C-alpha positions in Angstrom: -31.6 23.7 35.0 -29.9 20.7 34.4 -28.5 20.7 30.9 -29.3 17.2 29.0 -26.7 15.1 27.5 -26.3 15.1 23.7 -26.1 11.4 22.7 -24.5 11.3 19.3 -23.7 7.9 17.2 -19.5 7.1 16.9 -20.0 7.9 13.1 -21.9 11.3 13.4 -19.3 12.1 16.3 -16.4 10.9 14.0 -17.6 13.3 10.7 -18.4 16.3 12.9 -15.1 16.3 14.9 -13.0 15.9 11.5 -15.4 19.2 10.3 -14.8 21.0 13.3 -10.9 20.6 13.1 -11.1 21.4 9.2 -13.3 24.6 10.1 -10.5 25.7 12.5 -7.4 24.8 10.1 -9.0 26.8 7.6 -9.2 29.7 9.6 -5.4 29.4 10.7 -4.4 29.2 7.3 -6.8 32.2 6.4 -4.3 34.5 9.0 -1.9 36.6 7.3 0.6 35.0 9.3 0.5 31.6 7.6 0.3 32.9 4.1 2.7 34.7 2.0 -0.5 36.7 -0.1 -3.8 36.4 0.2 -5.7 33.5 -0.4 -9.5 32.8 -0.5 -11.7 30.8 1.9 -12.3 28.1 -0.6 -8.7 27.6 -0.8 -7.7 27.6 2.5 -10.6 25.3 3.6 -9.7 22.8 0.6 -6.5 23.0 1.8 -7.1 22.3 5.5 -9.8 19.3 4.2 -6.8 17.7 2.4 -4.4 18.0 5.1 -6.7 16.9 7.6 -7.8 13.7 5.5 -4.5 13.0 4.2 -5.1 13.5 0.9 -2.5 16.1 -0.5 -4.3 17.3 -3.0 -3.4 20.9 -3.5 -5.0 23.9 -5.3 -1.9 26.3 -4.2 1.5 25.7 -3.7 2.1 24.6 -0.3 6.2 25.5 -0.4 5.6 29.1 -1.8 2.2 30.6 -0.6 2.4 29.2 2.6 4.6 30.6 5.3 7.0 28.7 7.6 3.9 29.3 10.2 1.2 28.0 7.5 3.3 25.0 6.5 3.7 24.0 10.2 -0.2 24.2 10.7 -0.8 21.9 7.4 1.9 19.3 9.0 0.2 19.9 12.3 -3.3 19.0 10.9 -1.7 15.7 8.6 -0.1 14.1 11.9 -4.0 14.5 13.5 -5.6 13.6 10.6 -3.4 10.5 10.1 -2.4 9.4 13.4 -6.8 9.9 14.1 -8.5 12.7 16.1 -9.7 9.9 18.6 -6.6 8.4 19.0 -5.2 12.1 20.0 -8.4 12.4 22.4 -7.8 9.1 24.0 -4.2 10.1 24.5 -5.5 13.6 26.2 -7.5 11.5 28.4 -4.4 8.9 29.6 -2.2 12.4 30.0 -4.6 14.3 32.3 -5.0 10.8 34.6 -8.7 9.9 33.3 -10.6 6.4 32.7 -11.5 5.5 29.7 -14.7 4.2 29.2 -16.1 1.4 26.9 -17.8 3.5 24.7 -14.6 5.1 23.7 -12.6 1.9 23.6 -15.5 0.4 21.5 -15.3 3.2 19.1 -11.6 3.0 19.0 -11.2 -0.7 18.0 -13.2 -0.2 15.0 -10.9 2.4 13.6 -8.0 1.0 14.3 -9.9 -2.5 13.2 -8.7 -4.5 16.7 -10.2 -7.4 17.5 -9.9 -7.1 21.4 -11.3 -4.4 23.0 -9.5 -4.4 25.9 -6.1 -4.2 24.3 -7.1 -0.8 22.4 -5.4 1.4 24.6 -2.3 -0.2 24.7 -2.5 -0.1 20.8 -2.6 3.7 21.2 0.5 4.1 23.2 2.2 1.9 20.7 0.8 4.2 17.5 2.3 6.9 19.3 5.4 5.9 20.1 6.2 3.7 16.9 4.7 6.9 15.0 7.0 9.4 16.5 10.2 7.6 16.6 10.1 6.4 12.8 9.3 10.0 11.8 12.4 11.2 13.5 14.2 8.0 12.2 13.2 8.8 8.4 13.7 12.6 9.5 17.1 12.0 10.1 17.9 10.2 7.5 16.5 13.0 5.2 18.3 15.7 6.6 21.8 13.6 5.2 20.4 14.6 1.8 18.8 18.2 2.8 20.9 19.5 5.1 23.7 20.1 2.8 21.9 21.2 0.4 19.2 23.7 1.8 21.5 24.4 5.4 20.2 23.4 8.9 17.2 25.3 9.3 15.2 24.8 6.3 17.0 21.4 5.6 15.6 19.8 9.1 12.3 21.5 8.5 11.9 19.9 4.9 13.2 16.4 6.5 10.9 16.5 9.3 7.6 18.0 7.1 8.2 15.0 4.7 8.4 12.5 7.2 5.4 13.0 8.7 3.6 13.6 5.6 5.2 10.6 4.1 4.3 8.5 7.2 0.6 9.8 7.3 0.3 9.2 3.8 -0.3 12.8 3.0 1.8 13.4 -0.2 2.3 17.0 0.8 5.9 18.6 -0.8 7.1 21.4 0.0 8.3 22.0 -3.5 6.3 23.1 -6.8 7.8 19.7 -8.7 7.0 17.2 -5.4 9.9 14.9 -5.3 10.5 14.9 -9.1 14.0 16.3 -8.7 15.0 13.4 -6.6 13.4 10.6 -8.9 17.4 8.9 -9.1 17.9 9.5 -5.4 18.3 6.1 -3.6 18.1 8.0 -0.3 15.0 10.0 -1.1 13.4 7.2 -3.0 14.3 4.8 0.3 13.3 6.5 3.2 9.8 8.2 1.7 8.8 4.7 0.0 9.7 2.8 3.8 7.2 5.8 6.1 4.6 5.3 3.2 4.6 1.3 3.5 5.1 1.5 7.6 2.4 4.1 7.4 -0.2 2.4 5.4 0.4 -1.4 6.1 -1.9 -0.9 9.1 -1.0 -0.3 12.7 -2.3 -4.1 14.1 -0.1 -5.3 11.6 3.1 -3.5 12.2 2.3 -4.5 16.3 1.7 -8.2 15.2 5.1 -8.5 13.6 6.7 -7.0 16.5 5.7 -8.7 19.2 5.0 -12.6 17.8 7.9 -12.4 15.0 7.2 -15.9 13.5 5.0 -16.6 10.3 3.3 -19.0 11.9 2.2 -17.0 15.3 1.2 -13.7 12.9 -2.8 -13.4 12.9 -4.5 -13.8 9.4 -4.8 -10.5 8.7 -1.1 -10.1 9.2 -0.1 -12.4 6.4 -2.8 -11.4 4.3 -1.5 -7.6 4.2 1.9 -8.8 4.1 1.6 -10.8 1.2 -0.8 -8.7 -0.6 1.6 -5.9 -0.2 4.6 -7.0 -1.3 2.7 -8.7 -4.5 0.9 -5.4 -5.5 4.1 -3.2 -4.9 5.7 -5.6 -7.3 3.4 -5.7 -9.9 2.6 -1.9 -9.9 6.8 -1.3 -10.3 6.2 -3.9 -13.3 3.5 -2.6 -15.0 4.7 1.2 -14.5 7.9 0.6 -16.1 6.2 -1.2 -19.1 3.8 1.0 -20.0 6.0 4.5 -19.3 8.9 3.3 -20.3 8.8 4.5 -24.3 6.9 8.0 -23.1 9.1 10.7 -23.3 6.8 12.7 -21.1 7.5 10.7 -17.9 10.4 8.5 -17.6 11.0 7.7 -21.3 14.1 10.1 -21.5 15.6 9.1 -18.5 18.4 6.0 -17.8 17.8 2.9 -17.3 18.2 3.2 -13.0 16.0 6.4 -13.0 13.2 4.7 -14.9 13.6 1.9 -12.2 13.8 4.2 -9.2 11.0 6.1 -10.7 8.5 2.8 -11.5 9.6 1.5 -7.8 8.4 4.7 -6.7 5.2 5.6 -8.2 4.2 1.5 -7.5 4.4 2.2 -3.8 2.9 5.9 -3.6 -0.4 5.5 -6.0 -2.0 3.4 -3.8 -2.3 6.1 -0.8 0.6 8.7 -0.2 0.6 11.0 -3.2 4.0 11.9 -3.7 5.4 11.6 -7.2 8.7 11.9 -8.7 7.5 12.1 -12.3 5.1 14.7 -14.1 1.7 12.4 -14.0 0.0 14.7 -16.4 1.8 13.1 -19.0 1.4 9.7 -18.4 -0.4 7.3 -20.9 -4.3 6.7 -20.6 -3.6 3.1 -19.5 -1.4 4.0 -17.0 -3.6 6.5 -15.2 -6.4 3.7 -15.5 -4.0 1.5 -13.6 -3.2 3.9 -11.1 -6.8 4.9 -10.3 -7.4 1.0 -9.8 -4.8 0.9 -7.4 -5.9 4.4 -5.3 -9.1 2.7 -4.9 -8.3 -0.2 -3.6 -6.0 1.5 -1.2 -3.6 0.0 1.5 -4.1 -1.6 5.3 -7.3 -1.5 7.3 -6.4 0.8 10.6 -3.5 2.8 9.0 -3.2 6.4 7.8 -4.3 5.1 4.1 -8.0 5.5 2.3 -9.5 3.4 -0.3 -11.4 0.4 0.3 -8.3 -1.5 1.7 -6.4 -3.8 0.8 -7.7 -6.8 2.8 -10.9 -5.9 1.7 -10.0 -6.7 -2.3 -8.2 -9.6 -1.3 -11.3 -11.0 0.5 -13.2 -10.4 -2.6 -10.9 -11.9 -5.0 -10.7 -15.3 -3.2 -14.4 -15.1 -2.9 -14.7 -15.2 -6.6 -12.1 -17.7 -7.1 -13.7 -20.0 -4.3 -17.3 -19.9 -6.6 -15.1 -20.4 -9.8 -14.1 -23.3 -8.1 -17.2 -24.3 -6.7 -16.2 -24.5 -3.0 -18.2 -23.2 0.0 -15.8 -22.1 2.2 -13.6 -19.1 1.8 -10.1 -20.1 2.9 -7.1 -18.2 3.1 -3.7 -19.4 4.8 -5.6 -22.6 6.0 -8.4 -20.2 7.6 -12.0 -19.6 6.6 -13.3 -16.2 6.5 -16.7 -15.8 8.0 -19.9 -15.2 5.9 -20.4 -11.8 7.8 -16.7 -10.7 6.8 -17.8 -11.4 3.0 -21.2 -9.2 3.2 -19.0 -6.2 5.3 -16.7 -6.4 2.2 -19.3 -6.3 -0.7 -21.1 -3.2 1.3 -17.7 -1.6 2.0 -17.1 -1.8 -2.1 -20.5 -1.4 -3.3 -20.8 2.1 -1.4 -17.3 2.9 -2.1 -18.3 2.6 -5.9 -21.3 4.4 -5.5 -19.3 7.5 -3.8 -17.0 7.4 -6.5 -19.5 7.1 -9.6 -21.6 9.7 -8.3 -18.6 12.1 -7.5 -17.5 11.7 -11.2 -21.1 12.0 -12.5 -21.5 15.4 -10.8 -18.1 16.7 -11.3 -18.3 16.0 -15.0 -21.2 18.2 -14.6 -19.9 21.3 -13.0 -16.6 21.3 -15.0 -15.5 22.0 -18.4 -12.5 19.6 -18.2 -11.8 16.2 -20.1 -13.4 13.2 -18.5 -10.3 11.1 -17.6 -8.8 14.0 -15.4 -11.8 14.6 -13.7 -12.2 10.9 -12.7 -8.6 10.5 -11.8 -9.2 13.6 -9.4 -12.4 12.1 -7.8 -10.7 8.5 -7.3 -7.6 10.1 -5.6 -10.0 12.5 -3.3 -12.1 8.9 -2.4 -8.4 7.2 -1.9 -7.2 9.7 0.3 -4.3 9.6 -2.2 -3.4 13.2 -3.5 -2.0 12.7 -7.1 -3.6 14.5 -9.8 -3.3 15.0 -13.3 -2.7 19.0 -12.5 -6.4 20.1 -12.6 -6.8 20.2 -8.8 -6.4 24.6 -9.1 -8.3 25.0 -12.0 -11.4 23.5 -10.4 -14.8 25.4 -9.7 -15.7 26.6 -5.9 -18.4 23.9 -6.7 -16.0 21.4 -8.2 -13.6 22.2 -4.8 -16.8 21.7 -2.5 -17.4 18.0 -4.0 -14.0 17.1 -4.1 -13.9 18.4 -0.3 -16.6 16.1 0.7 -15.2 12.9 -1.1 -12.3 13.5 1.1 -13.9 13.4 4.1 -16.5 10.6 3.2 -13.1 8.5 1.9 -11.5 9.4 5.5 -14.7 9.3 7.4 -16.7 7.2 5.6 -15.2 3.7 6.0 -14.6 3.8 9.0 -17.9 4.7 9.9 -19.5 2.4 7.9 -17.4 -0.6 9.4 -18.6 0.6 12.7 -22.2 1.0 11.7 -21.8 -2.8 10.0 -20.6 -4.5 12.9 -23.4 -3.6 15.2 -25.0 -7.0 15.5 -29.0 -6.4 15.1 -31.0 -9.6 16.2 -33.1 -10.6 13.7 -36.5 -12.4 15.3 -37.9 -13.7 11.8 -36.6 -15.4 8.4 -38.5 -15.4 5.4 -38.6 -18.6 2.8 -35.6 -18.9 0.6 -36.2 -18.8 -3.1 -33.5 -18.6 -5.9 -33.5 -15.6 -8.3 -31.6 -15.7 -11.6 -28.2 -14.0 -11.7 -25.2 -13.9 -14.0 
């Protein structure tokens, strides 16, 4: 009897594969060899989901609760989740010498936000070579700091673990205070933030810069990402410094140099990575709100980051300015943005807003905790950032399941949505036009 082949939409396939790896990861983390003590199934599942979606939220201390085996499992989940399950699938196919079908190429094209289907396999090759090379180089720099401090065995593992976590914008750390002990360390600050920026700006941007190397030859997406990334990082640094420089619970008691390093680090990590060098539970409400905005925006399309994506935010902003100025076409760097792009941007933003609002509502019903930390937690989960105001471990089982669902939605949802919206459907009819009152 011939078995029927199960057909599955790419969006459904992505969710199913992520779900499968999360469950497998939870089972591996539940093994006695992975932990220094008992761990509940819900906590193992939460940790696995957080690592697979490169979020970084934790319900147990990664450095003390898990053995080296458990930490290696978490690091592996971060690498697979960050670079993409489908990317690893394509790599395995290439290593086995199998042909990559058109359907797989189209799925990878949408996941990596690449323009040409024909070049997507080459992009995957570059992705792996570049990622591993950068992680090894960064680990070598971090080892200069941590090997003398912790010895060769622990120092090298700490260096590679944090290099993988930073490049994939995961935010997992092996210390209870994250990276707060290194708030004034130039080497740690520069190494980690460089990894975060490279991992979050998008692989298509990196390839474009590497191949063309001249501003006028860069694609519109590359120009937007380079300018917007620099701008939002500077804005974040200035705002964090001025809002928190008088707060003794965060950076107020530090010398000026450490305050500047802390402000710089938080401006980079808040949009996607989840590392922190200060205690965020003591920050001002205004700073928390600003960070939530940054987490919702996220970083680059086709990167390891989450959020609605920085390029989406830029198009929304420019579209608003275009309307205010009375112009019809959206112009960026002497190029016109197509109308269908604007519709996609609006759809992604509205769906993302709905997910966050629904998540905040549900978790406020299930959890007897203050509103601001709960909202911060939801936005952090959706943006796959991993920053927290210290309430993650206090969540109930229902609350943890809600956050797990939001983390998966934040990682897979926008990608699936882009793929669905990118499929063109022929419309054979058109209704009469009529105006509607707005504003």
